[in-house]
N, C-alpha and C positions, 0 to 999 in steps of 0.2 A: 303612579299611575297615570297612564295616558287617559286623557276624560277622550267619552266615547263625543262623537261627532257625526252630522250626515251632510254631508257634500253635495252641495246642487249646483249648476251650470258649473263645475269642475274651477270654479273662483270664489263661488260663496258658500261658510262654513256658521252651522248652528251649533253650538257646544249646546248640549244636552246636560241641564245643572243636578248634578245626584241630589238623589232622593236625601230629604233635611233629615237625619237620627232620631231616631224613637228618644225619648228622653232616659239618660239615666239613669237606674236605681239608687243613684248617688243622691244623698240627702242635698247636697247641692244644686242639684236641675232647680228647685224652687227659689234658690240664692244667687241666680246670676244678675246681682241689679248693683246699683250703685255702694252698696257697703262694706265695707273691708276690716273695718276695726268695731270691734264689738262694742254692743250702744248698751248702754243703762236702762233696764225697763222702767216704766213705770207706770203706778196702778191706780186710775179712779174708779171705784166702788168695787166691784172684783174682775173688774179685765183689765188685762193690759191694753196700751194701745200704741206704745213702742217701744217692741221688742227689739232684741237681739236677731236679726231677723235668718242667719245661718240657723243659729239656733232653736226657734219658732219652725223654722224649716224642715230640722232633723224628727222634729215631736211630733211633724202634722205629716209627714212625708211618711210614719211607721205605717205597719200593716193594715190597723184598723181602719184606718180611714180610704183604704185603696179599696175603689169596691163600693163604698157605700150608697146608698141612695137612701136620704132618710125623707120621706113621706110628707112632714111636716114639720115645725120648730115657732119657739115662743114669738109670740105674735103681741107682746103686752105692752112693746114703745110702740103700737101704730098711734096713740091719742097724742107723740109727740109730733107725728110728719105734719100737720098742718102749719101747730105754728112756727116748727121752725122751716118749712120749705117757706115761711116770708122773710127769715135772716140771711145776709149773705157771709160767705164762710167764715170770713175775716171776724165777726162778730162773733160766732159758733165757736170758735177758733181759740179764742181771748180766752172766753169762758172753762174751755177744756186744757187750761196751761198749755197752751199750743200742743198738742199732742194728736193722735191721730189722724194728722194731715198730711197726707201722700205729696211723693218730689213732685219742683216744678214740671219734671217733664211728663206727668199726665194731663194732660189738657183737652178740653173743650175741641171737638171736632170742628164747631161751628160757634163762633163769637154768640156771644147773647145768651148759651143753651145754660139750662138750669135742671137739675133735676132733685127732688128728696122722694124716698121710702125707702122702704123695707129693705132689707140686703137678704137675696137668693144667691147662694154660696156655687161655685163653681169651681173645682179643683183639677187643674189639668187641661188641654187643647181640645180633647178628644168629641167629633161631633154630634154622637148619638146621645152623649152623656147633658154635652149642654143642651140639647133639644129635649130631654127628659125634665132639666130642670125648668125651662121654661113651660112643658105642658103643667107643671104642679105650681107653678109661681100663680101668685092674683093679681089684679090689677093694682095699679100702683106700686109695685115691685122694682126693685133695682138688681136687675141680675150683675153679679161682680164674678167676674171669672180669671183665676191664679194660674195664668200661664208665663210664668215663671221668667217675666221679664224678658222674651225670646222677642224682637220688632223683625227678623229679617223673615218668619212666616206671618201670615196673618191669620188669626182663628176669628173673624166674625165678616160680615160679609150683609150685601141688602135684604139677601132674603131672609137670614135669623132675626133683621130688623123687621124686617114686615109681618112674621108671627108674632113677635113682641110687640108692636105699632096693634093689630087686631086684637089680640087679647089687653091691651090699657097698660100694659107696662109703663112705668114712668123712663126710663131709660137702662143705659151699660155702662160698665165700669173694665175696663180689660190690661189688665196688665199685660202688655203686650201690643200689636198690630190688629188694625184693622185693615180691609181692600173694599174699592167701591167706595170711596171715598164721593164722590160726586153725588151719584145716588142718596146716599144717604143726606148730604145736606139738602137736597130738592123734596127726602121726606118730613125733613126736619123735626127725624128721631136724636133725642140725645145719647149721646154716644162721645165718653175720656175713653182717649187711647192715649197709649206715648208712640206710635207711629204707625206710619200708613204708608202698606206695601201693595203691589200687586199679585204678588206668588203667596197664594197661600199653604197649607199642608196637606202632605198627600193620606187621603181617609183611606177605611179605618186607621185613625193614630191614636195609638199610646190608652185602646182603653181599659188596661189593668191599672192606669194610675189616676182615673175619674173617680172623683165622688161627684156627691149634689148635697148641697145644705150640710155641713162639715164646716167646722173652724179651717180656715184660708188664711196666706198671708201674701199678700197685695199691694204691691210697691212698699215693701216694709213694714204694711200695718196690720196688726193682728182685727181678721172680723169674723166674727160669728152670724151665723142665720139670725136675722131677726134687729141684729143691729140699724143704725137709724145712717143712710149714706146719703150725705147733701153736698150738690158740686153746684159752679160756676166758673164767672170767665177765671176766676184765680185761685182753681182748685180744688180736689174733692178733699172734703174731712169726713171723717167717722167717728160717731156717738156712739158709745157704747148705748146696751139695751137698761144695763141697770141703769144709769140715772139720764137715760132718754126724757121721762117723762119730769123728774124735778126741775133737770136743764132749761126745758121748755116752759115749765113755769115760771121760772126763775128770766129767761130771756125776754118771755110775753113783758114784764116790768120795766125791765132795761132797757128794752128795745122801746116803748113810749119815753123815758126819757132822754137815751139819745135825739129822738127825731128831736122832741122839744129843741134840744141843743143846736140840731142840724137847722132850728129853725130862725133859733135866735143868733145862727151866723150869718143868716141873711141877708137881715136885719143890721150887718157891718157895726153892731156892738163890740169893741173891745173886750178882751178876755184880760182880767186882773191880775196880770200876772208880773207885776213890780212886786208885789208887796209877798208872794207866793216865792220867788227870787232871792229877796231878803231876808226871808227865814231862812233861808237853805247858806246865807252867807256870801251871799253877791255884792260887789259893789257897783254902785253906779256913779261914771265920770265922766264929766263935760271932755 
């Protein structure tokens, strides 16, 4: 098929890019990411935090999810937000058994960015669905957009970020791309994203595929509305609401111990590792 072209001064040509394809109804729409093999599902409490992405995509893409706008969700994990906000992602991830962590491709737009809040979830890249989610969100919430890992087209920008910032939302995590990167950095609005591109979707877009506050798969991690989303320079980790309060209580105690350990390290006192290694069968030779 010959692409459409506009000729200027008989010498220059601008190729008009084709409209981005509407998402297929094939469940693979949400599975266009790094997972090609079936991964073992592991449960923490009552939640699966590292499912097989394609299997979960097929489940979440079925009819009951499409077109659903849930006006509220369980906020029982809100008490865990403040304690967890003082932790770095690696510390939390260690206590989750290395589960619930998004890939290294999910990065903060600006270094030094931190977020921690309850997840308000959005399925798909449709503009009005995203606006509805922002309208229903509360201050401190994190908007999580399951855009299928598509990085060729942006589904976020500074105008949406301004609306969220004025509402007091904590930030946004996008399984896709954003535009207006320079403006977002000036605004200092926390955004975690997989790509940056100037090209956005042609709206309205895929309205029949959108949903708000339903379970989603974002970069291979299953997220329920109300789960705690924590992000920093090392990446993004999701704490299931079912274990968030218990985890926060445990972490507060362990964080005090780690801080004491780090303080001891600054005094240059060596660890007594020789006895530990000897117990493991190591031999010490001259």
